[in-house]
C-alpha positions in Angstrom: 115.7 117.5 62.0 114.3 117.5 65.6 111.1 115.7 64.4 113.3 112.9 63.1 114.9 112.5 66.4 111.6 112.6 68.3 110.2 109.9 66.1 113.3 107.9 66.5 113.3 108.2 70.2 109.6 107.3 70.4 110.2 104.1 68.7 112.1 103.0 71.8 109.5 104.1 74.4 111.1 107.5 75.2 108.1 109.8 75.0 105.1 107.6 74.7 102.4 107.3 77.4 101.5 103.9 78.7 98.9 102.0 76.7 95.7 100.7 78.4 96.3 97.3 79.9 95.0 94.2 78.1 93.1 91.8 80.4 93.9 88.1 80.3 91.5 85.2 81.0 91.3 84.7 84.8 93.0 81.9 86.6 91.6 80.4 89.7 94.0 80.1 92.7 93.0 79.1 96.2 89.5 80.4 95.9 90.5 83.6 94.2 90.3 84.8 90.6 93.5 86.3 89.3 93.7 88.5 86.1 96.9 89.5 84.5 96.8 93.1 83.0 100.3 93.9 81.9 100.8 97.5 81.1 102.6 98.4 77.8 105.3 101.0 78.3 107.1 101.6 75.0 108.7 98.3 74.0 108.3 96.7 77.4 105.4 95.4 79.6 105.0 96.2 83.3 103.8 93.5 85.7 100.3 94.4 86.8 97.2 92.4 87.8 94.0 92.0 89.9 92.9 89.6 92.5 89.2 89.1 93.0 87.1 87.3 95.6 83.5 86.7 96.1 82.2 87.6 99.5 78.6 87.8 100.6 77.4 88.5 97.1 79.9 91.2 96.5 83.1 91.0 94.5 86.1 92.2 96.3 89.0 93.5 94.2 92.7 94.3 94.9 94.9 95.6 92.1 98.6 95.5 92.0 101.4 97.1 89.9 105.0 96.1 90.3 108.3 97.5 89.0 109.1 94.4 87.0 109.3 94.9 83.2 109.5 92.4 80.4 110.3 92.4 76.8 107.2 90.5 75.8 103.6 90.3 76.9 103.5 86.5 77.5 106.3 86.7 80.1 104.6 89.6 81.8 101.3 87.7 82.1 103.0 84.6 83.4 105.0 86.4 86.0 101.9 88.4 87.0 100.1 85.1 87.8 103.1 84.0 89.9 103.3 87.2 91.8 99.6 87.1 92.6 99.9 83.6 93.9 102.8 84.8 96.1 100.6 87.7 97.3 97.7 85.4 98.1 99.9 83.0 100.0 101.6 85.8 102.0 98.6 87.9 102.9 95.6 85.6 102.5 94.2 86.4 105.9 94.6 90.2 105.6 94.0 90.7 101.8 90.4 91.8 102.1 90.1 92.6 105.9 89.9 96.5 105.4 86.2 96.2 104.4 86.7 98.1 101.1 85.4 96.6 97.9 88.4 97.8 95.9 91.9 98.8 96.7 95.5 98.4 95.8 98.2 96.2 97.3 
């Protein structure tokens, strides 16, 4: 009987580990490339993405994950692009000033 309940609960995301994010086609915004990489968590998708910028022949990358979750992947992708645009607008001058090629925001 316990195996029935564990299978039943796993159908609703109770015990499953997050799946690897699927990467979208990049969108250009204000000189940056934005990738939506929603993370599947059970039956939901967590908002996650990456912002890239070319500087002096090097690709600088900032990744972000937010608490927002969505019931379908398309909504998660669209809101990821919106969040990335907001991040760029709010911290454009300081987004890559730490000198590190990769990081999280």
